[in-house]
C-alpha positions as CSV (number, residue, x, y, z in Angstrom):
1,X,33.6,16.3,57.6
2,X,35.8,13.3,56.7
3,X,39.1,13.5,54.9
4,X,37.6,12.8,51.4
5,X,35.0,15.6,51.8
6,X,37.6,18.0,53.2
7,X,39.9,17.4,50.2
8,X,37.1,17.9,47.7
9,X,36.2,21.2,49.5
10,X,39.9,22.3,49.4
11,X,40.2,21.4,45.7
12,X,37.5,23.9,44.9
13,X,39.2,26.6,47.1
14,X,42.6,26.0,45.4
15,X,41.0,26.2,42.0
16,X,39.4,29.6,42.9
17,X,42.7,30.8,44.3
18,X,44.6,29.6,41.2
19,X,47.1,27.8,43.5
20,X,48.5,25.2,41.1
21,X,50.9,23.5,43.5
22,X,48.2,23.0,46.1
23,X,45.7,21.9,43.5
24,X,48.2,19.3,42.2
25,X,48.8,18.0,45.7
26,X,45.1,17.8,46.5
27,X,44.3,16.1,43.2
28,X,47.0,13.5,44.0
29,X,45.4,12.9,47.4
30,X,41.9,12.6,45.9
31,X,43.2,10.0,43.3
32,X,44.8,7.9,46.1
33,X,41.6,8.1,48.2
34,X,39.4,7.1,45.3
35,X,41.7,4.1,44.6
36,X,41.5,3.1,48.2
37,X,37.7,3.5,48.3
38,X,37.3,1.3,45.2
39,X,39.7,-1.4,46.2
40,X,38.3,-4.9,46.7
41,X,38.3,-4.8,50.5
42,X,37.1,-1.2,51.0
43,X,33.4,-1.6,50.4
44,X,33.3,2.0,49.2
45,X,34.5,3.4,52.5
46,X,37.7,5.1,53.5
47,X,38.6,5.0,57.2
48,X,40.5,7.8,58.9
49,X,43.3,5.3,59.7
50,X,43.6,4.3,56.0
51,X,43.5,7.9,54.9
52,X,46.4,8.8,57.3
53,X,48.5,5.9,56.1
54,X,47.9,7.1,52.5
55,X,48.9,10.6,53.4
56,X,52.0,9.5,55.2
57,X,53.0,7.4,52.2
58,X,52.5,10.4,49.9
59,X,54.6,12.7,52.0
60,X,57.4,10.2,52.2
61,X,57.3,9.7,48.4
62,X,57.4,13.5,47.8
63,X,60.4,13.9,50.2
64,X,62.3,11.0,48.6
65,X,61.7,12.4,45.1
66,X,62.9,15.8,46.3
67,X,66.1,14.3,47.6
68,X,66.7,12.5,44.3
69,X,66.1,15.8,42.4
70,X,68.5,17.6,44.7
71,X,71.2,15.0,44.0
72,X,70.7,15.5,40.3
73,X,70.9,19.3,40.7
74,X,67.2,19.9,39.8
75,X,66.3,22.3,42.5
76,X,63.2,23.5,40.6
77,X,61.7,20.0,40.6
78,X,62.7,19.4,44.2
79,X,61.0,22.6,45.4
80,X,57.8,21.5,43.7
81,X,57.9,18.1,45.4
82,X,58.6,19.7,48.8
83,X,55.8,22.3,48.3
84,X,53.3,19.5,47.6
85,X,54.6,17.6,50.7
86,X,53.8,20.6,52.8
87,X,50.2,20.7,51.5
88,X,49.7,17.0,52.1
89,X,51.2,17.2,55.6
90,X,48.5,19.7,56.5
91,X,46.0,16.9,56.7
92,X,48.1,14.7,59.0
93,X,47.8,14.8,62.8
94,X,50.5,16.8,64.6
95,X,53.8,14.8,64.5
96,X,55.5,14.0,67.8
97,X,58.9,15.5,68.5
98,X,62.0,13.3,69.1
99,X,61.6,13.7,72.9
100,X,58.0,12.7,72.8
101,X,58.7,9.6,70.7
102,X,61.5,8.7,73.1
103,X,59.2,9.0,76.2
104,X,56.5,6.9,74.5
105,X,59.0,4.2,73.5
106,X,60.4,4.1,77.0
107,X,56.9,3.4,78.3
108,X,56.4,0.6,75.8
109,X,59.8,-1.0,76.6
110,X,58.8,-0.9,80.3
111,X,55.4,-2.5,79.5
112,X,56.8,-5.2,77.3
113,X,59.7,-6.0,79.5
114,X,62.2,-5.8,76.6
115,X,65.8,-6.4,77.6
116,X,67.9,-5.9,74.5
117,X,68.0,-5.9,70.7
118,X,66.6,-9.4,70.6
119,X,63.2,-7.9,71.7
120,X,63.2,-5.1,69.1
121,X,60.5,-6.7,67.0
122,X,58.2,-6.9,70.0
123,X,58.8,-3.3,70.9
124,X,58.5,-2.1,67.3
125,X,55.2,-3.8,66.9
126,X,53.7,-2.1,69.9
127,X,55.3,1.2,69.2
128,X,54.1,1.3,65.6
129,X,50.6,0.6,66.7
130,X,50.7,3.2,69.5
131,X,52.3,5.9,67.5
132,X,50.5,5.3,64.1
133,X,50.0,8.6,62.4
134,X,51.9,10.5,65.0
135,X,55.4,9.6,64.1
136,X,57.4,8.2,61.1
137,X,58.3,4.5,61.3
138,X,62.0,5.3,60.6
139,X,62.1,7.8,63.6
140,X,60.5,5.2,65.9
141,X,62.9,2.5,64.8
142,X,65.9,4.8,65.5
143,X,64.7,5.6,69.0
144,X,64.0,1.9,69.7
145,X,67.5,0.9,68.5
146,X,69.0,3.6,70.7
147,X,67.1,2.7,73.8
148,X,67.6,-1.1,73.4
149,X,71.3,-1.0,72.6
């Protein structure tokens, strides 16, 4: 079962369970997936790689919105955003820990022969491809900067 079918199945389950927060998150996912499937270059297909990128973007958006709501003392809205983010994250592959990211980046630095900050672009390109879906780009960037400095 691909991501799209799984989301459709889970929407039905959330409706039966009367779980409004989960249902809102799943409908948001379905909307994004449908837009991706019907875009010019998609040919009606949604690859797992594209689906993961969409899900990561959605989680990031929810967390950023929650942070803004917290700053504005709107804890009620922030809680809702974070709850939706949790439901969306359930579809993502297990995220790597900071130690695992560091170990992978060290291997990539060794493979590319990077010497310092001037080689950051080369390392980031390889690391982003290797860790796609498994780690946040910001976390990867921080580790790369730390190791190359």
